[in-house]
C-alpha positions in Angstrom: 0.0 0.0 0.0 1.5 3.3 -1.1 1.7 6.3 1.3 -0.8 8.2 -0.8 -3.3 5.3 -0.9 -5.8 4.9 2.0 -6.6 1.5 3.5 -9.9 1.4 1.7 -8.4 2.4 -1.6 -5.8 -0.3 -1.2 -8.4 -3.0 -0.8 -10.4 -1.6 -3.7 -7.3 -1.9 -5.8 -6.7 -5.5 -4.7 -10.4 -6.4 -5.4 -10.0 -4.9 -8.9 -6.8 -6.8 -9.6 -8.4 -10.1 -8.4 -11.5 -9.5 -10.6 -13.8 -9.1 -7.6 -16.9 -7.1 -8.3 -17.5 -4.3 -5.7 -19.1 -1.0 -5.2 -17.6 2.3 -4.0 -19.6 2.2 -0.7 -18.5 -1.3 0.2 -16.7 -1.4 3.6 -13.2 -2.7 4.1 -14.7 -5.8 5.8 -16.9 -6.5 2.8 -14.0 -6.0 0.4 -11.7 -8.3 2.3 -14.3 -11.0 2.7 -15.0 -11.0 -1.0 -11.3 -11.1 -1.9 -10.8 -14.0 0.6 -13.7 -15.9 -1.1 -12.0 -15.3 -4.5 -8.7 -16.7 -3.1 -10.6 -19.7 -1.6 -9.7 -18.7 2.0 -12.0 -20.0 4.7 -12.9 -16.9 6.7 -15.1 -18.8 9.2 -14.1 -17.9 12.8 -11.3 -15.5 11.7 -11.3 -11.9 13.0 -11.3 -9.0 10.5 -7.6 -8.2 11.2 -6.6 -11.9 11.0 -8.4 -12.3 7.7 -6.7 -9.2 6.2 -3.3 -10.8 7.2 -4.3 -14.1 5.6 -5.3 -12.4 2.4 -2.1 -10.4 2.2 0.0 -13.5 2.8 -2.0 -15.4 0.2 -1.4 -12.6 -2.3 2.3 -12.6 -1.5 2.6 -16.4 -1.9 0.9 -16.2 -5.2 3.3 -13.5 -6.4 6.4 -15.4 -5.4 5.2 -18.7 -6.7 4.5 -17.5 -10.3 6.8 -19.3 -12.8 8.0 -21.9 -10.2 7.1 -25.6 -10.4 7.9 -28.6 -8.3 10.2 -31.3 -9.7 9.1 -34.9 -9.5 12.0 -35.6 -7.0 11.4 -32.5 -5.0 9.0 -34.1 -2.5 5.3 -34.1 -2.2 3.5 -30.9 -3.0 1.4 -29.3 -0.3 -2.3 -29.2 -1.0 -4.4 -26.1 -0.9 -6.0 -27.5 2.2 -2.6 -27.8 3.9 -1.6 -24.3 3.0 -5.0 -23.0 4.3 -4.6 -24.7 7.6 -1.1 -23.2 8.0 -2.4 -19.8 7.3 -5.3 -20.1 9.7 -2.8 -21.2 12.4 -0.6 -18.2 11.6 -3.6 -15.9 11.8 -4.6 -17.4 15.2 -1.1 -16.9 16.5 -1.2 -13.3 15.3 -4.5 -12.7 17.1 -3.1 -14.2 20.3 -0.1 -11.8 20.1 -2.4 -8.8 19.7 -4.6 -9.9 22.6 -1.5 -10.3 24.8 -0.5 -6.7 23.9 -3.9 -5.4 24.8 -3.8 -7.2 28.2 -1.0 -4.8 29.3 2.4 -5.3 30.9 2.2 -5.4 34.7 5.8 -4.4 35.0 5.0 -1.2 33.3 2.1 -0.4 35.6 -0.6 -1.8 33.3 -3.5 -3.7 34.9 -4.5 -6.6 32.7 -8.0 -7.9 33.2 -7.3 -11.0 35.4 -9.6 -12.9 37.7 -9.9 -11.4 41.1 -8.0 -13.4 43.7 -8.9 -13.2 47.3 -6.0 -13.1 49.8 -7.2 -13.5 53.3 -5.3 -11.7 56.1 -4.0 -13.5 59.1 -6.8 -13.1 61.6 -5.9 -12.7 65.3 -9.4 -12.7 66.7 -13.1 -13.2 65.9 -13.6 -9.4 65.9 -11.0 -9.0 63.1 -12.8 -11.7 61.1 -16.2 -10.0 61.6 -14.7 -6.7 60.5 -13.3 -8.4 57.4 -16.7 -9.8 56.6 -18.3 -6.4 56.9 -15.7 -4.8 54.7 -16.2 -7.4 52.0 -20.0 -7.6 52.3 -19.9 -11.2 53.5 -22.0 -10.2 56.6 -25.0 -9.9 54.2 -24.9 -13.6 53.3 -27.2 -16.2 54.7 -25.4 -18.2 57.4 -23.1 -15.3 58.5 -24.7 -14.9 61.9 -24.5 -18.6 62.7 -20.9 -18.8 61.4 -19.8 -16.1 63.8 -21.0 -18.2 66.8 -18.8 -21.1 65.8 -15.2 -21.7 66.8 -12.6 -19.4 65.1 -11.4 -22.2 62.9 -15.0 -23.0 61.7 -15.7 -19.3 61.1 -12.5 -19.1 59.0 -13.6 -22.1 57.0 -16.9 -20.4 56.3 -15.1 -17.3 55.1 -12.9 -19.4 52.8 -16.0 -21.2 51.4 -17.7 -17.8 50.6 -14.6 -15.8 49.5 -15.8 -16.0 45.9 -18.8 -13.9 46.8 -16.8 -11.0 48.2 -18.0 -7.7 46.8 -15.8 -4.9 45.6 -16.2 -2.5 48.5 -13.9 0.3 49.7 -10.6 -1.3 50.6 -9.4 -0.8 54.2 -12.4 1.4 54.9 -14.6 -0.4 57.4 -16.8 2.6 58.2 -17.6 3.2 54.5 -18.2 -0.5 53.9 -20.6 -0.8 56.8 -22.6 2.1 55.4 -22.7 0.6 51.9 -23.7 -3.0 52.9 -26.2 -1.8 55.6 -27.7 -4.1 58.2 -24.8 -3.6 60.5 -24.9 -1.6 63.8 -21.7 -1.5 65.6 -21.9 -1.1 69.4 -19.2 -1.0 72.0 -20.4 -2.5 75.2 -19.1 -1.0 78.4 -16.5 -3.0 80.3 -17.5 -5.2 83.2 -15.9 -2.8 85.6 -18.3 -0.1 84.4 -21.4 -2.2 84.6 -23.9 -1.7 87.5 -23.0 -3.6 90.7 -26.3 -5.6 90.7 -25.6 -6.7 87.1 -22.1 -7.9 88.0 -23.4 -9.6 91.1 -26.1 -11.5 89.1 -23.4 -12.5 86.5 -21.4 -14.0 89.4 -24.4 -15.9 90.7 -24.9 -17.5 87.2 -21.3 -18.6 87.2 -21.7 -19.9 90.8 -24.7 -21.9 89.7 -22.7 -23.5 87.0 -19.7 -24.3 89.2 -21.9 -25.9 91.9 -24.2 -27.9 89.5 -24.4 -31.7 89.9 -23.8 -32.1 86.2 -20.4 -30.5 86.4 -19.5 -32.6 89.5 -20.5 -35.8 87.7 -19.5 -35.2 84.1 -16.7 -32.7 84.7 -18.5 -30.4 82.2 -21.7 -28.3 82.0 -24.0 -29.7 79.2 -25.1 -27.3 76.4 -28.7 -28.2 76.9 -28.6 -27.4 80.6 -26.9 -24.1 79.8 -29.6 -23.2 77.3 -32.3 -24.2 79.8 -30.6 -22.1 82.6 -30.4 -19.0 80.4 -34.0 -19.3 79.3 -35.0 -19.1 83.0 -32.6 -16.3 83.9 -33.7 -12.7 84.6 -35.4 -11.0 81.6 -33.8 -7.7 82.5 -30.7 -8.8 80.5 -29.9 -10.4 77.2 -27.7 -13.5 77.0 -25.5 -14.9 74.2 -23.1 -17.8 74.2 -20.0 -16.7 72.3 -16.8 -18.5 71.3 -13.4 -16.9 70.5 -11.8 -20.0 69.1 -10.4 -21.0 72.4 -13.5 -21.5 74.5 -17.0 -20.5 75.2 -18.3 -17.8 77.5 -21.6 -15.9 78.1 -22.0 -12.3 77.2 -24.7 -10.6 79.3 -25.9 -7.1 78.2 -28.6 -4.7 79.3 -30.5 -2.0 77.4 -27.9 0.6 78.3 -25.1 -1.3 76.4 -23.5 -2.5 79.7 -21.8 -5.8 79.2 -20.5 -8.5 81.5 -18.5 -11.6 80.5 -19.3 -14.8 82.3 -16.9 -15.9 83.6 -15.0 -12.6 83.8 -11.8 -14.6 83.0 -11.4 -18.0 81.5 -14.1 -20.1 79.9 -17.2 -22.1 80.6 -16.5 -25.7 81.7 -18.1 -27.2 78.6 
């Protein structure tokens, strides 16, 4: 193609040389397709740019092969089908090279479109795991609440199983993430030392009941069913939840003023 010749003019000239009928308003794609058909090139599944390369190569091969012939001892002659397959393979390779260029070079700061990979941090506590779930939107999934009540290792397994459902939320921005996903109200219960004396006293009586229970004396542990039954009969002035930090279980007792008492205050329930 000469410098003065546009791309469309080039293909119009090629079409004319090959005896391909065309009109002035034919697009480049229409011209190339018609020329490829004339040259018996299978265009099925080939991109426009790949087809143009195949046509140009076919034309170049035809030009260089004029006047040449194979001798009888010169080996078997490639069929048109063999040549066509080679050209299609070359076109596919060219397409792959173009796609690789478009993906970008990470070393130069490009960001190629790759599959999102989730890298979980090293969690040191249940709270860190909950914050991570809120940041990534996992707290909106069914099963999140029950997962948080399991041992830390089981909670981690749940996070791993659902990692593919992580949403693209503000990175390292817990507050913004909580606002976006909704359904999360963060409270900071007051420490046991700040709780009312009667609340602390009642918490100690609950622990005293557990330590003096016949079940603990006989089985060396307090059954879960008995714990559940005991809490169902406890004072309704307070709310009770059995939590687990991955090491052991404990009861968190709270009131309507966000006071909180841990039972036992240190250590874990004998379960």
